[in-house]
PASE-319763 format. One record per residue (C-alpha): z, x negated, y; residue in three letters; residue number from 1. Coordinates in steps of 0.2 Angstrom, whole numbers, plus 5000, padded with zeros to 4 digits. Example, Ala and Ser with C-alpha at 12.3 -4.5 7.8 and 13.67 -1.06 7.14 Angstrom:
BEGIN
+------+------+------+------+-----+
!   c3 !   c1 !   c2 ! code ! pos !
+------+------+------+------+-----+
! 5039 ! 4938 ! 4978 !  ALA !   1 !
! 5036 ! 4932 ! 4995 !  SER !   2 !
+------+------+------+------+-----+
//
This chain:
BEGIN
+------+------+------+------+-----+
!   c3 !   c1 !   c2 ! code ! pos !
+------+------+------+------+-----+
! 4825 ! 4977 ! 5100 !  MET !   1 !
! 4843 ! 4970 ! 5103 !  ASP !   2 !
! 4846 ! 4959 ! 5089 !  ILE !   3 !
! 4864 ! 4956 ! 5092 !  LYS !   4 !
! 4867 ! 4975 ! 5092 !  LYS !   5 !
! 4857 ! 4977 ! 5076 !  THR !   6 !
! 4867 ! 4963 ! 5068 !  THR !   7 !
! 4884 ! 4971 ! 5074 !  SER !   8 !
! 4879 ! 4988 ! 5067 !  LYS !   9 !
! 4874 ! 4980 ! 5050 !  THR !  10 !
! 4891 ! 4971 ! 5049 !  ARG !  11 !
! 4901 ! 4986 ! 5053 !  VAL !  12 !
! 4891 ! 4997 ! 5040 !  ALA !  13 !
! 4894 ! 4984 ! 5027 !  ILE !  14 !
! 4913 ! 4983 ! 5031 !  MET !  15 !
! 4914 ! 5002 ! 5030 !  GLU !  16 !
! 4905 ! 5003 ! 5013 !  ALA !  17 !
! 4914 ! 4988 ! 5006 !  ALA !  18 !
! 4931 ! 4995 ! 5012 !  GLY !  19 !
! 4928 ! 5011 ! 5003 !  GLU !  20 !
! 4920 ! 5004 ! 4987 !  ILE !  21 !
! 4933 ! 4990 ! 4985 !  PHE !  22 !
! 4947 ! 5003 ! 4987 !  ALA !  23 !
! 4940 ! 5015 ! 4975 !  GLU !  24 !
! 4933 ! 5003 ! 4962 !  GLU !  25 !
! 4943 ! 4987 ! 4964 !  GLY !  26 !
! 4936 ! 4970 ! 4967 !  TYR !  27 !
! 4930 ! 4966 ! 4949 !  PRO !  28 !
! 4920 ! 4982 ! 4947 !  LYS !  29 !
! 4913 ! 4983 ! 4965 !  ALA !  30 !
! 4895 ! 4976 ! 4966 !  THR !  31 !
! 4887 ! 4968 ! 4981 !  VAL !  32 !
! 4871 ! 4979 ! 4977 !  ARG !  33 !
! 4881 ! 4995 ! 4978 !  ASP !  34 !
! 4889 ! 4990 ! 4994 !  ILE !  35 !
! 4873 ! 4986 ! 5002 !  CYS !  36 !
! 4865 ! 5002 ! 4995 !  HIS !  37 !
! 4879 ! 5012 ! 5003 !  GLN !  38 !
! 4878 ! 5002 ! 5020 !  ALA !  39 !
! 4859 ! 5003 ! 5021 !  GLY !  40 !
! 4858 ! 4985 ! 5021 !  ALA !  41 !
! 4849 ! 4971 ! 5011 !  ASN !  42 !
! 4859 ! 4959 ! 5000 !  ILE !  43 !
! 4854 ! 4944 ! 5012 !  ALA !  44 !
! 4865 ! 4953 ! 5025 !  ALA !  45 !
! 4880 ! 4949 ! 5014 !  ILE !  46 !
! 4876 ! 4930 ! 5014 !  ASN !  47 !
! 4872 ! 4930 ! 5033 !  TYR !  48 !
! 4888 ! 4939 ! 5039 !  HIS !  49 !
! 4901 ! 4934 ! 5025 !  PHE !  50 !
! 4894 ! 4920 ! 5014 !  GLY !  51 !
! 4897 ! 4929 ! 4998 !  ASP !  52 !
! 4907 ! 4943 ! 4989 !  LYS !  53 !
! 4923 ! 4933 ! 4991 !  LYS !  54 !
! 4920 ! 4931 ! 5009 !  GLY !  55 !
! 4917 ! 4949 ! 5011 !  LEU !  56 !
! 4932 ! 4954 ! 5002 !  TYR !  57 !
! 4943 ! 4943 ! 5012 !  LEU !  58 !
! 4936 ! 4950 ! 5028 !  ALA !  59 !
! 4939 ! 4968 ! 5022 !  VAL !  60 !
! 4957 ! 4964 ! 5017 !  LEU !  61 !
! 4960 ! 4957 ! 5035 !  LYS !  62 !
! 4951 ! 4970 ! 5044 !  HIS !  63 !
! 4959 ! 4985 ! 5035 !  TYR !  64 !
! 4976 ! 4977 ! 5035 !  GLN !  65 !
! 4975 ! 4978 ! 5054 !  GLU !  66 !
! 4970 ! 4996 ! 5054 !  LEU !  67 !
! 4984 ! 5000 ! 5041 !  SER !  68 !
! 4997 ! 4991 ! 5052 !  PHE !  69 !
! 4991 ! 5002 ! 5067 !  GLN !  70 !
! 4993 ! 5018 ! 5057 !  ALA !  71 !
! 5009 ! 5012 ! 5047 !  TYR !  72 !
! 5018 ! 4999 ! 5058 !  PRO !  73 !
! 5024 ! 4983 ! 5049 !  PRO !  74 !
! 5042 ! 4988 ! 5053 !  ASN !  75 !
! 5039 ! 5004 ! 5044 !  LEU !  76 !
! 5046 ! 5014 ! 5058 !  GLY !  77 !
! 5063 ! 5008 ! 5054 !  ILE !  78 !
! 5076 ! 5008 ! 5068 !  GLU !  79 !
! 5091 ! 4996 ! 5068 !  LYS !  80 !
! 5103 ! 5010 ! 5072 !  THR !  81 !
! 5097 ! 5020 ! 5056 !  GLN !  82 !
! 5109 ! 5020 ! 5041 !  SER !  83 !
! 5104 ! 5011 ! 5026 !  PRO !  84 !
! 5100 ! 5027 ! 5017 !  GLU !  85 !
! 5088 ! 5032 ! 5031 !  GLU !  86 !
! 5080 ! 5015 ! 5031 !  LYS !  87 !
! 5077 ! 5017 ! 5012 !  LEU !  88 !
! 5069 ! 5034 ! 5015 !  LYS !  89 !
! 5058 ! 5027 ! 5029 !  MET !  90 !
! 5053 ! 5012 ! 5018 !  PHE !  91 !
! 5048 ! 5023 ! 5003 !  ILE !  92 !
! 5038 ! 5036 ! 5014 !  ARG !  93 !
! 5029 ! 5022 ! 5023 !  SER !  94 !
! 5024 ! 5013 ! 5007 !  PHE !  95 !
! 5018 ! 5030 ! 4999 !  LEU !  96 !
! 5008 ! 5033 ! 5014 !  MET !  97 !
! 5000 ! 5016 ! 5013 !  ARG !  98 !
! 4995 ! 5018 ! 4995 !  ILE !  99 !
! 4992 ! 5037 ! 4993 !  MET ! 100 !
! 4986 ! 5043 ! 5010 !  ASP ! 101 !
! 4967 ! 5046 ! 5012 !  GLU ! 102 !
! 4954 ! 5039 ! 5024 !  GLY ! 103 !
! 4951 ! 5022 ! 5032 !  ARG ! 104 !
! 4969 ! 5017 ! 5037 !  PRO ! 105 !
! 4974 ! 5020 ! 5018 !  ALA ! 106 !
! 4960 ! 5009 ! 5011 !  TRP ! 107 !
! 4971 ! 4993 ! 5013 !  PHE ! 108 !
! 4986 ! 5001 ! 5004 !  GLY ! 109 !
! 4974 ! 5006 ! 4990 !  LYS ! 110 !
! 4968 ! 4988 ! 4989 !  LEU ! 111 !
! 4985 ! 4982 ! 4989 !  LEU ! 112 !
! 4991 ! 4994 ! 4975 !  ALA ! 113 !
! 4976 ! 4988 ! 4965 !  ARG ! 114 !
! 4981 ! 4970 ! 4967 !  GLU ! 115 !
! 4998 ! 4974 ! 4960 !  PHE ! 116 !
! 4990 ! 4978 ! 4943 !  THR ! 117 !
! 4974 ! 4969 ! 4944 !  GLN ! 118 !
! 4977 ! 4953 ! 4954 !  PRO ! 119 !
! 4962 ! 4944 ! 4961 !  THR ! 120 !
! 4960 ! 4926 ! 4968 !  TRP ! 121 !
! 4966 ! 4934 ! 4985 !  ALA ! 122 !
! 4983 ! 4940 ! 4978 !  PHE ! 123 !
! 4992 ! 4924 ! 4984 !  ASP ! 124 !
! 4986 ! 4927 ! 5001 !  ILE ! 125 !
! 4992 ! 4945 ! 5001 !  LEU ! 126 !
! 5009 ! 4940 ! 4994 !  VAL ! 127 !
! 5011 ! 4927 ! 5008 !  LYS ! 128 !
! 5005 ! 4938 ! 5022 !  GLU ! 129 !
! 5010 ! 4956 ! 5017 !  THR ! 130 !
! 5019 ! 4958 ! 5001 !  ILE ! 131 !
! 5033 ! 4946 ! 5003 !  ARG ! 132 !
! 5038 ! 4951 ! 5021 !  PRO ! 133 !
! 5038 ! 4969 ! 5016 !  SER ! 134 !
! 5048 ! 4966 ! 5000 !  PHE ! 135 !
! 5061 ! 4956 ! 5011 !  GLN ! 136 !
! 5063 ! 4972 ! 5022 !  ILE ! 137 !
! 5067 ! 4982 ! 5006 !  LEU ! 138 !
! 5079 ! 4969 ! 4998 !  THR ! 139 !
! 5089 ! 4969 ! 5015 !  SER ! 140 !
! 5090 ! 4988 ! 5014 !  ILE ! 141 !
! 5095 ! 4988 ! 4996 !  VAL ! 142 !
! 5108 ! 4974 ! 4999 !  ALA ! 143 !
! 5116 ! 4985 ! 5012 !  ALA ! 144 !
! 5118 ! 4999 ! 5000 !  LEU ! 145 !
! 5125 ! 4989 ! 4985 !  LEU ! 146 !
! 5142 ! 4983 ! 4984 !  SER ! 147 !
! 5146 ! 4966 ! 4993 !  LYS ! 148 !
! 5149 ! 4959 ! 4976 !  GLU ! 149 !
! 5131 ! 4962 ! 4970 !  SER ! 150 !
! 5122 ! 4947 ! 4965 !  LYS ! 151 !
! 5105 ! 4942 ! 4972 !  GLU ! 152 !
! 5096 ! 4946 ! 4955 !  ARG ! 153 !
! 5103 ! 4964 ! 4955 !  GLU ! 154 !
! 5097 ! 4967 ! 4973 !  VAL ! 155 !
! 5080 ! 4960 ! 4967 !  ARG ! 156 !
! 5079 ! 4971 ! 4951 !  LEU ! 157 !
! 5084 ! 4987 ! 4961 !  CYS ! 158 !
! 5071 ! 4983 ! 4974 !  SER ! 159 !
! 5057 ! 4981 ! 4961 !  MET ! 160 !
! 5062 ! 4997 ! 4953 !  SER ! 161 !
! 5060 ! 5006 ! 4969 !  ILE ! 162 !
! 5042 ! 4999 ! 4971 !  VAL ! 163 !
! 5039 ! 5003 ! 4953 !  GLY ! 164 !
! 5042 ! 5021 ! 4955 !  GLN ! 165 !
! 5030 ! 5022 ! 4970 !  CYS ! 166 !
! 5017 ! 5013 ! 4961 !  LEU ! 167 !
! 5019 ! 5024 ! 4945 !  TYR ! 168 !
! 5013 ! 5039 ! 4955 !  PHE ! 169 !
! 4998 ! 5030 ! 4962 !  ARG ! 170 !
! 4992 ! 5023 ! 4945 !  HIS ! 171 !
! 4997 ! 5035 ! 4932 !  SER ! 172 !
! 4986 ! 5050 ! 4935 !  HIS ! 173 !
! 4977 ! 5048 ! 4918 !  PRO ! 174 !
! 4994 ! 5049 ! 4909 !  VAL ! 175 !
! 5001 ! 5063 ! 4920 !  ILE ! 176 !
! 4986 ! 5074 ! 4919 !  SER ! 177 !
! 4987 ! 5073 ! 4900 !  ARG ! 178 !
! 5005 ! 5076 ! 4899 !  LEU ! 179 !
! 5005 ! 5090 ! 4912 !  PHE ! 180 !
! 4987 ! 5097 ! 4915 !  PRO ! 181 !
! 4985 ! 5103 ! 4933 !  GLY ! 182 !
! 4999 ! 5091 ! 4940 !  GLU ! 183 !
! 4992 ! 5082 ! 4955 !  VAL ! 184 !
! 5001 ! 5068 ! 4965 !  PHE ! 185 !
! 4992 ! 5064 ! 4981 !  GLY ! 186 !
! 4993 ! 5064 ! 5000 !  PRO ! 187 !
! 5000 ! 5082 ! 5000 !  LYS ! 188 !
! 5014 ! 5077 ! 4989 !  GLN ! 189 !
! 5020 ! 5062 ! 4998 !  ILE ! 190 !
! 5035 ! 5071 ! 5006 !  ASP ! 191 !
! 5040 ! 5078 ! 4990 !  GLU ! 192 !
! 5039 ! 5061 ! 4981 !  LEU ! 193 !
! 5048 ! 5053 ! 4996 !  THR ! 194 !
! 5063 ! 5065 ! 4993 !  ASP ! 195 !
! 5063 ! 5062 ! 4974 !  HIS ! 196 !
! 5061 ! 5043 ! 4974 !  ILE ! 197 !
! 5074 ! 5041 ! 4988 !  THR ! 198 !
! 5086 ! 5053 ! 4979 !  GLY ! 199 !
! 5085 ! 5044 ! 4962 !  VAL ! 200 !
! 5086 ! 5027 ! 4970 !  SER ! 201 !
! 5101 ! 5031 ! 4980 !  LEU ! 202 !
! 5111 ! 5039 ! 4965 !  HIS ! 203 !
! 5108 ! 5023 ! 4956 !  GLY ! 204 !
! 5112 ! 5011 ! 4970 !  LEU ! 205 !
! 5128 ! 5020 ! 4975 !  LEU ! 206 !
! 5134 ! 5023 ! 4957 !  ARG ! 207 !
! 5147 ! 5008 ! 4958 !  ASP ! 208 !
! 5153 ! 5014 ! 4976 !  LYS ! 209 !
! 5157 ! 5031 ! 4969 !  ASN ! 210 !
! 5148 ! 5038 ! 4985 !  ILE ! 211 !
! 5137 ! 5054 ! 4985 !  LYS ! 212 !
! 5121 ! 5051 ! 4994 !  PRO ! 213 !
! 5119 ! 5062 ! 5009 !  HIS ! 214 !
! 5103 ! 5071 ! 5013 !  LYS ! 215 !
! 5092 ! 5061 ! 5024 !  VAL ! 216 !
! 5079 ! 5069 ! 5035 !  LYS ! 217 !
! 5061 ! 5063 ! 5034 !  ILE ! 218 !
! 5054 ! 5056 ! 5050 !  CYS ! 219 !
! 5036 ! 5061 ! 5051 !  LYS ! 220 !
! 5024 ! 5052 ! 5062 !  LYS ! 221 !
+------+------+------+------+-----+
//
């Protein structure tokens, strides 16, 4: 038996199981026992490969962040030559893809979305390495759309409102389903939500400029 290959397979199986369970259940609810059961591994394997549950969670965050960045590039697909309106739409669509798409590349987005509402000990790491750089991209787009006289706080509040709209459709399924039975927002609705959130945001951002937002085409990847 090749011990190294067996060890590698076990680690991969644990990472796969942990990525899915952490994404669906969140860090507090996820248990090492459930992860090991799904991975077909014993609990001692967690200690051997990751130290403990925290070590496993950190490894999962870093691993699936890399996969997420491969599927949804850190620059969000935004080109310098694009208009601020186009950049905003690309940002919103990319963010929605991160948090609402299905499959392994989207697990990191779901973990990130959970950290927004249920911060764990790893949240400061995520803010430094992922959330802050992404938010800075958004604020630069918003600043370009607002009037030159706009204060930093207004830019910040507008940017937060845009993120808030995206997160609402990710986290408010229990409310939405009760208000409107049968209404579903998931991967198939990402383009629709991108149009909606972009339109609402542009109308608000451009209100002081008295400019009517023009239609922006979605750049699908």
